[in-house]
N, C-alpha and C positions, 0 to 999 in steps of 0.2 A: 581811538574814537575821534570823530569829527564834530565840529559845531556847524549846524545848518542855520541858514537865515531864510526868510521868506523869498528874498531875491534869488536864492539858489533853486528853490522850487519853481519860481517863475521861469527861470532859464530852462529847466527841464521840460516844463510845459510847452515853451516856445520851440525848443529843439525837436519835440515830438509832434509839432503842429497841432497840439490840442487847443491852444488858445494863444492870443497875442495881445500886446498892449494892455489897456485897462482891464480887459476881461481876464488876461493872464494874471494880473496882480490880484484881482478879486478871487479868482480860483485858487491861486497859490496860498492866499490867506486862509481860505476854507481848508485846504489840505493841511497846512501847517498847524492851524489852531484846532480844527474840529475832527480831523482824521488822525493825524499824527500826535495830537495833544502835546505839542512842543511849545517852549517859550524861547524867546531870543537869547542866545548865548548858552543854551542847554546842550550838554554832551549827548550825542546820539548813539544809542546802543544798537547791537546787531539786528534786533527785532524790528527796529524802525526802518532799517534798510529794506527788509523784506516787505514790510507794510507799504512803504513808498512804491516799491516796484509793482506790487499788486494793485495799488491805487492808480498808478499811471496806466497800467494795462486796462483797467476797468474804464478809466476816463477816455482812453483811446477808442475803446469799443462803443463809446457814446453814453455810458451810464451816468446819470446825474450825480453830482458830488453829494447831494443831500441823502441819497440812498446809501452811498458809500459810508458817509458819516453816521447815518442812522437817525438824523434829526434835521429839521428845517426851522428857520426863524420866521415868526409871524407876529407882527404887532409887538415886538420886543420879547416874546415868549418863545421858548424852545419846545417844539413839538416832535415827538417820535414819529418817524415815517418809515414805511417799507413798501414793498411792491404791491401791497393791498390798498394803498391810499395815494391820492394825488399829492404832489408836492405843492404846498400853498404858494400862490402867486401874489405879486405886489398889487395887482388890480383887485384882488379879493380883499386885501387890506384896505383899499380905498372904499370898497363897498361897506365894510364894517365901520370905517370912520364916518361915512355918511349916516349910517344908522345911529351911531353914538351921538353925533351932533344933533340929530333930530330928537332922540329919546331924552337926552339930558335937559331938554326944554320942558319936559312933562314928567319929572320924577316925583310928582306929588301923589302918585299911585303905583301899585304893582303892575309891571308890564309882563305879559306872557308872550314868549317868543317860540316859534317853531322853525327849526333848521331842517330843510329837506335835502337829503343826500349829504350827510354830515362828513363822511370820509374820516379824516384824522381828527375831526372835532374842532378844527381851528376856529371856525366862525362861532360855534355855540359856546365853546370854552372861553374865547376872548370876550364875547359879550357878557358872559357871567362874571368873569374876572373884573371887567371894567364897570359893570353896573351893580354887582354885589347883590345885596338883599332886595334891591329895587326890582329884581326881575326873576321870573321862573323860566327855565329854558328846557324845551323838549327837542331832542335831536333824533332823526330817523335815518335809517339806511337799510338797503336790501342785503348788504354784504356782512355776513357774520364776522369775517376777518377784519373788515374796516372798523366795525363797532368795537372789536377787541382792542384795536389800536387807540380808538377814541376814548374808551374807558380807561386805558392806561394813562393817557394824557390828562384826563380829568383828575385822576388820583394824584399824579405827579404835581400838577398845577393847582391842586386843591380847589377845584371848581365843581360845584354840585349841579350836574346836568342829568336829566332823565333821558336815557338812551333806549330806543325801541327799534327792534328789527322788523322792518315793514317794507312791502312793495308799495310805494306811494301811488303808482299807476292803478293799483287795485283797491285803494282805500276809498271809503265812502265819505271821508272827511269828518267823521264824528270822533272827536277826541274828548268828549265830555263837556268841555268848555271852549268857547272861541278864543282865538289868539289875537293879540294886539299887533303882532308883527310876524310875517312870514319872510324868511330869507332863504335863498337857495343859489347854489352854484351847480346847476344840474348837468347831466350829460347832454352835450349839444353838438358834438363834432360829427359831421356826416362822413363816415368812413370812405365812401365813394366820391366825396366832394373835395378831398384834400390830396395834396401831392404825395407821391411816394417818399419824397424827402421828409415831408412833415410826419408821415406815418412812422418813418424810421426814427425820427427825433422823439416820438411819443411811445416807442415800443417797450420801454421799461415801466410805463405807468399802467395802472389797471384798466383794461378795455371797458369794463362795466361802468367805470366812472367817466369815461370819455364819450363812448359811442352809444346812442340810444338804439335799442333793438327795432328792427323793421325799417320802413321807408320814411317815416315821419320824424325828421330831425327835431321838430319843435314839440314833440309829444309831452315833454315835462312842462314846458311853458303853457301848453294847451290845457293840461290837467290842472295846474295851479290856477289858471284863469277861470276855469269852469267851477272850481270849488270855492269861489269868493264868498258866497253867502254862508257856507257851512264852516269854513275854516276861520274866517276873520270876524271880529267884532265890527259894529257899524262904523267906528272911527278908526279901524285898523288900516295898516299899510303893508304893502308887499315890496321887498327889495330883491332883485334878482341880477345875477351876472349874465350879461348878454353874449350871444353869438353876434359879434360885430357885423358879420356879413348878412344877417337876417333881422336887423333892427326894425325895419319897416313891417315885416311880416309879424314879428312878435308884438310890436306896438298895436297892430291891427287886431291880433288875438285878444288882447286885454281890452281894447276899445269896444270890440263886438260883444264882450261879456260884461259890459257896463261898468268897467272900472273908471275911476275919476282921477283928474289931476295927474295924468301920466307925464313923467319927466324922464328923459334920457340924458345921461351925463357921460362925458368923455373921461378916459383915464389920463394919467400924466403923460402918456405917449400920444394923446390926441385921438384915441380910438373910442367909438361909442361902445362902452362895455358894461354899463349899469342902467337899470330901469327901476323907477319907483312908481307905484300906483296906489291910490287910495280906494278903500272899499266903497265909500259913499262920499 
């Protein structure tokens, strides 16, 4: 039996042209720690050879390492992920951080939060974990399979979130009580507007979470903006992840539906990826 190190995995990744440089180091650590479950200096049994071979083949085919490992890291928490949910992105962490910084200024009352298109539940569960008893969180999704993943994550992470299976585009916005915060990372990728290369990169992730049906790529932003008066309390706020290439059009949608104090923020890469708007 051999002893493997992260640098050995990095070499194999580079030899197969899967990744190079810093990306290869990061990916090798994922494979070593999260797929193979190895520790430095540990003897490697035969099953690990077979698992590594299979992992390298899947990576060569373009499958994200998070799906191979079965989980993704988000805000320091490990979330189960599979082909029914999107892999959480760093820019979504930035959106959550923006909400937390704002909400923690007003924790003298209970905050009600609605997460539209919850997927793995990473946004809803993280907000509940970070805010605890100071918030109630409702998370909706049209996908039964995605909600199953989200519910598993809520149990594992011990976060009490109310999950509802619902087509948001068909809702009348009546949830019994208004929310203080709406948050969403909705489907916004125009299937016909992105390159074949980008489509290939996204082929392992669920189309329902990426591509809005029909010709209106802004349909989820449009519906959220239209339901301002029904969904939000008068002092409520909406935080959404943006299609960076349509920031002006989305800004105009919210402006035309009489949202106030609109603010667009760039992510750490310098791209306009987040919008906040106030109800009044």
